[in-house]
PLY file of the C-alpha trace (Angstrom):
ply
format ascii 1.0
element vertex 321
property float x
property float y
property float z
element edge 320
property int vertex1
property int vertex2
end_header
50.27 -68.71 -40.11
53.46 -66.99 -39.18
54.69 -66.64 -35.67
54.12 -62.84 -35.71
50.44 -63.16 -36.70
49.86 -65.72 -34.01
51.37 -63.42 -31.45
49.07 -60.53 -32.54
45.97 -62.69 -32.29
46.94 -63.85 -28.80
47.39 -60.23 -27.68
44.03 -59.22 -29.18
42.29 -62.13 -27.44
43.79 -61.21 -24.10
42.75 -57.57 -24.57
39.13 -58.56 -25.30
39.00 -60.86 -22.28
40.30 -58.12 -20.01
37.90 -55.42 -21.21
34.76 -57.53 -21.63
33.74 -57.53 -17.93
34.05 -53.76 -17.79
31.88 -53.43 -20.90
29.24 -55.62 -19.31
29.57 -53.69 -16.06
29.09 -50.36 -17.91
25.69 -51.58 -19.08
24.49 -53.30 -15.93
26.53 -51.74 -13.11
23.78 -49.75 -11.28
20.42 -50.36 -9.63
17.77 -47.68 -8.99
16.77 -47.96 -5.32
14.54 -44.87 -5.07
13.02 -42.31 -7.44
11.10 -39.22 -6.26
9.83 -36.11 -8.08
9.40 -32.85 -6.17
6.70 -31.67 -6.18
4.92 -34.98 -6.46
2.38 -33.44 -8.89
3.47 -30.75 -11.30
2.00 -29.28 -14.47
3.20 -28.03 -17.81
5.46 -25.04 -17.25
6.25 -25.90 -13.60
9.82 -26.38 -12.46
10.38 -29.79 -10.86
13.28 -31.87 -9.55
13.84 -35.60 -10.04
15.80 -37.29 -7.24
17.13 -40.76 -8.06
19.17 -42.99 -5.75
21.28 -45.63 -7.43
23.53 -48.41 -6.13
26.76 -49.13 -8.00
29.93 -51.08 -7.46
32.30 -49.41 -5.04
34.92 -49.08 -7.76
32.65 -47.00 -10.08
33.36 -43.26 -10.03
30.51 -40.96 -11.14
30.98 -37.48 -12.56
28.55 -34.75 -13.64
28.43 -34.43 -17.45
29.81 -31.25 -18.95
26.70 -30.71 -21.09
23.19 -31.20 -19.77
20.89 -33.55 -21.67
18.45 -32.17 -24.22
14.88 -33.23 -24.94
12.01 -31.91 -27.01
9.54 -32.06 -24.12
11.59 -30.28 -21.43
14.42 -27.90 -20.60
17.03 -29.15 -18.11
18.44 -26.56 -15.70
20.82 -28.42 -13.40
22.24 -31.85 -12.47
24.00 -32.62 -9.19
25.49 -35.74 -7.54
25.33 -36.39 -3.77
27.32 -39.43 -2.58
25.56 -41.24 0.30
28.08 -44.01 0.95
30.64 -46.02 -0.99
27.97 -47.63 -3.20
24.96 -45.26 -3.12
24.66 -41.90 -4.89
21.70 -39.52 -5.19
21.28 -37.80 -8.55
19.18 -34.62 -8.68
17.96 -33.32 -12.03
16.10 -29.98 -12.23
13.88 -29.39 -15.28
10.78 -27.66 -16.66
8.38 -29.78 -18.70
6.33 -28.44 -21.62
4.45 -31.58 -22.69
1.87 -33.46 -20.56
1.90 -37.19 -20.03
4.57 -39.74 -19.12
7.94 -38.65 -20.47
11.29 -40.43 -20.54
14.46 -38.61 -19.67
17.29 -38.90 -22.19
20.22 -41.13 -21.23
23.08 -39.43 -19.42
26.74 -40.48 -19.36
27.94 -40.19 -15.75
31.41 -41.50 -16.46
31.18 -44.91 -14.81
27.63 -45.67 -15.95
25.08 -44.50 -18.49
21.86 -43.55 -16.70
18.75 -44.22 -18.81
15.13 -45.30 -18.66
13.99 -42.75 -16.08
10.42 -41.50 -16.52
8.30 -38.68 -15.03
4.60 -37.90 -15.30
3.66 -34.35 -16.27
0.10 -33.50 -15.21
-2.26 -31.33 -17.24
-5.00 -28.90 -16.20
-7.17 -30.19 -19.02
-9.87 -32.65 -18.07
-9.13 -36.29 -18.86
-10.39 -37.28 -22.26
-11.51 -33.80 -23.32
-10.32 -32.93 -26.78
-12.84 -30.25 -27.80
-12.66 -26.61 -26.65
-14.70 -25.72 -23.61
-18.23 -24.41 -24.29
-19.00 -20.71 -24.10
-19.64 -19.41 -20.59
-21.79 -16.50 -19.43
-19.83 -13.26 -18.96
-18.62 -12.65 -15.42
-19.94 -9.63 -13.54
-17.43 -7.09 -12.30
-17.22 -6.65 -8.51
-19.94 -4.41 -6.99
-21.95 -4.51 -10.27
-25.12 -5.64 -8.50
-24.59 -3.05 -5.76
-24.23 -0.25 -8.30
-27.34 -1.36 -10.18
-29.32 -1.49 -6.93
-28.08 1.99 -6.00
-29.04 3.35 -9.43
-32.55 1.89 -9.18
-32.91 3.25 -5.64
-31.81 6.70 -6.84
-34.44 6.65 -9.58
-37.12 5.73 -7.04
-36.01 7.88 -4.11
-34.71 10.85 -6.13
-38.11 12.41 -6.93
-39.15 11.94 -3.31
-36.06 13.78 -2.06
-36.64 16.57 -4.56
-40.25 16.93 -3.42
-39.14 17.10 0.24
-36.57 19.77 -0.54
-39.14 21.86 -2.37
-41.58 21.45 0.50
-39.05 22.62 3.06
-39.05 25.89 1.27
-36.47 28.19 -0.08
-36.19 30.04 3.21
-35.16 27.01 5.25
-32.62 25.94 2.64
-31.14 29.43 2.73
-30.99 29.20 6.52
-29.11 25.91 6.38
-26.65 27.32 3.86
-26.17 30.43 5.99
-25.47 28.35 9.09
-22.90 26.32 7.23
-21.14 29.43 5.92
-21.30 31.09 9.35
-19.44 28.16 10.90
-16.66 28.17 8.28
-14.44 30.78 10.04
-14.64 28.81 13.29
-13.73 25.53 11.57
-10.76 27.14 9.84
-9.51 28.71 13.07
-9.81 25.42 14.97
-7.82 23.64 12.29
-5.12 26.31 12.39
-4.94 26.23 16.21
-4.51 22.46 16.13
-1.61 22.80 13.68
0.05 25.42 15.90
-0.42 23.29 18.99
1.29 20.32 17.34
4.30 22.44 16.31
4.57 24.80 19.31
7.90 23.23 20.36
9.42 23.39 16.87
8.49 27.00 16.02
10.35 29.93 17.55
8.26 32.47 19.47
8.32 35.13 16.73
7.19 32.76 13.97
4.53 31.34 16.27
2.92 34.70 17.08
3.10 35.88 13.45
0.95 32.93 12.38
-1.19 32.97 15.55
-2.16 36.67 15.37
-2.80 36.46 11.63
-5.23 33.56 12.19
-7.06 35.54 14.88
-7.28 38.58 12.59
-8.64 36.45 9.75
-11.24 34.81 12.01
-12.64 38.09 13.36
-12.51 39.66 9.88
-14.87 36.95 8.67
-16.80 36.84 11.94
-17.48 40.59 12.22
-17.62 41.38 8.54
-14.90 44.03 8.88
-11.42 44.14 7.39
-9.20 43.69 10.46
-6.17 42.28 8.64
-4.49 45.71 8.61
-6.04 47.06 11.83
-3.94 47.78 14.89
-4.11 45.66 18.02
-6.02 48.43 19.84
-8.63 48.62 17.06
-9.08 44.84 17.06
-9.60 44.76 20.84
-12.10 47.62 20.49
-14.19 45.63 18.00
-13.97 42.37 19.92
-15.09 44.00 23.17
-18.48 44.70 21.58
-19.02 40.94 21.23
-17.43 39.53 24.38
-16.02 41.88 27.03
-14.49 39.05 29.06
-12.90 37.40 26.04
-11.49 40.71 24.85
-9.17 40.85 27.89
-7.53 37.56 26.90
-7.34 38.56 23.23
-5.74 41.85 24.32
-3.13 39.96 26.34
-2.36 37.72 23.36
-1.92 40.69 21.02
0.24 42.63 23.50
2.50 39.61 24.05
2.66 38.93 20.31
3.62 42.55 19.52
6.37 42.49 22.18
7.74 39.20 20.82
7.62 40.33 17.18
8.87 43.90 17.54
10.75 44.04 20.86
12.39 40.60 20.77
10.81 39.44 24.06
10.98 35.71 24.70
7.95 33.49 25.23
8.02 30.00 26.69
6.16 27.08 25.06
3.98 26.89 28.19
2.84 30.50 27.71
2.10 29.86 24.04
0.04 26.79 24.90
-1.85 28.85 27.48
-2.67 31.48 24.83
-3.78 28.77 22.38
-6.11 27.19 24.93
-7.48 30.58 25.99
-8.27 31.72 22.45
-9.85 28.36 21.64
-12.08 28.64 24.73
-13.09 32.24 23.99
-13.98 31.44 20.39
-15.89 28.29 21.37
-17.97 30.25 23.91
-18.54 32.98 21.34
-19.81 30.47 18.76
-22.10 28.73 21.24
-23.59 31.84 22.85
-26.85 33.27 21.45
-25.35 36.77 21.57
-22.37 35.72 19.53
-24.50 33.93 16.95
-26.84 36.85 16.51
-23.93 39.27 16.31
-22.80 38.01 12.94
-25.97 38.97 11.23
-25.87 42.40 12.88
-22.32 43.05 11.76
-22.84 41.79 8.25
-26.19 43.40 7.70
-26.46 46.46 5.54
-27.33 50.05 6.48
-27.42 51.49 9.96
-28.35 48.15 11.56
-25.12 46.60 10.26
-23.01 49.34 11.86
-24.52 48.92 15.32
-22.80 46.90 18.03
-23.63 43.28 18.71
-25.57 44.06 21.83
-27.72 46.59 20.07
-27.04 49.65 22.29
-23.34 50.18 21.64
-22.40 52.83 19.09
-18.58 52.49 19.43
-18.14 50.27 16.39
-19.91 52.66 14.12
-18.27 55.71 15.59
0 1
1 2
2 3
3 4
4 5
5 6
6 7
7 8
8 9
9 10
10 11
11 12
12 13
13 14
14 15
15 16
16 17
17 18
18 19
19 20
20 21
21 22
22 23
23 24
24 25
25 26
26 27
27 28
28 29
29 30
30 31
31 32
32 33
33 34
34 35
35 36
36 37
37 38
38 39
39 40
40 41
41 42
42 43
43 44
44 45
45 46
46 47
47 48
48 49
49 50
50 51
51 52
52 53
53 54
54 55
55 56
56 57
57 58
58 59
59 60
60 61
61 62
62 63
63 64
64 65
65 66
66 67
67 68
68 69
69 70
70 71
71 72
72 73
73 74
74 75
75 76
76 77
77 78
78 79
79 80
80 81
81 82
82 83
83 84
84 85
85 86
86 87
87 88
88 89
89 90
90 91
91 92
92 93
93 94
94 95
95 96
96 97
97 98
98 99
99 100
100 101
101 102
102 103
103 104
104 105
105 106
106 107
107 108
108 109
109 110
110 111
111 112
112 113
113 114
114 115
115 116
116 117
117 118
118 119
119 120
120 121
121 122
122 123
123 124
124 125
125 126
126 127
127 128
128 129
129 130
130 131
131 132
132 133
133 134
134 135
135 136
136 137
137 138
138 139
139 140
140 141
141 142
142 143
143 144
144 145
145 146
146 147
147 148
148 149
149 150
150 151
151 152
152 153
153 154
154 155
155 156
156 157
157 158
158 159
159 160
160 161
161 162
162 163
163 164
164 165
165 166
166 167
167 168
168 169
169 170
170 171
171 172
172 173
173 174
174 175
175 176
176 177
177 178
178 179
179 180
180 181
181 182
182 183
183 184
184 185
185 186
186 187
187 188
188 189
189 190
190 191
191 192
192 193
193 194
194 195
195 196
196 197
197 198
198 199
199 200
200 201
201 202
202 203
203 204
204 205
205 206
206 207
207 208
208 209
209 210
210 211
211 212
212 213
213 214
214 215
215 216
216 217
217 218
218 219
219 220
220 221
221 222
222 223
223 224
224 225
225 226
226 227
227 228
228 229
229 230
230 231
231 232
232 233
233 234
234 235
235 236
236 237
237 238
238 239
239 240
240 241
241 242
242 243
243 244
244 245
245 246
246 247
247 248
248 249
249 250
250 251
251 252
252 253
253 254
254 255
255 256
256 257
257 258
258 259
259 260
260 261
261 262
262 263
263 264
264 265
265 266
266 267
267 268
268 269
269 270
270 271
271 272
272 273
273 274
274 275
275 276
276 277
277 278
278 279
279 280
280 281
281 282
282 283
283 284
284 285
285 286
286 287
287 288
288 289
289 290
290 291
291 292
292 293
293 294
294 295
295 296
296 297
297 298
298 299
299 300
300 301
301 302
302 303
303 304
304 305
305 306
306 307
307 308
308 309
309 310
310 311
311 312
312 313
313 314
314 315
315 316
316 317
317 318
318 319
319 320
């Protein structure tokens, strides 16, 4: 053997001796001290995180791989390294599993070591040992199904009884109830309108307020007296109202006079005065609706012939004049 060949073999031997400990250290240079999966129990399709603490030699430097590992049973989302001290490092691997059972993570090259042999258990919602499909179950009832069925049965039983009671009451009493309901409609509409005006009395200017206010009063007494007062003058309206309630007509007259001055003469009106007029009209109308004279006056005004043209109190002929 020539001197040159001998020299090459000596160099190769020295190279192997120098690198052999590092090769052995690459395979056996870490120890798993702790392994935790969060959450501790997860199912197929859940995202979980494996946290592994390993102990290595102080000279080993770990790096995150450029490409995440791949496996047929899971998708890996992220991998991070958290150094704890010179020898301990925590590795966190985030993944989503798609196969139940105990699965082994693929080996990962972290630069100084190759991490391998880590396992996780993927739980399943299927019962243990069940391989056949679940048996057929009875159909579920929709919410309130029983309540609706009970109501339908009660309607079938009680319906004929209610119909018999209505027929026994008689057509006259039913007509009376309907008439009372219709008679109260103008009052309900006026009350609703007065409540709206009261809530916006500070936002509306005086002219806009009295335009709406007087129109609501005209509409109420048009329906209440059975006469078209929408185009009547303030004097004519006061004349008709005085036949029903002489005391209330004074307040209504004041409201119409103030409203005409505000609308046509540009007079100002404070919110306090407008609230006073609202409260006064509401009180007059409430007393009119609750008084026997006021209730009987509607039928007299809406009746046909000479009786319908007579005043509410029977003796007055001014309305028909």
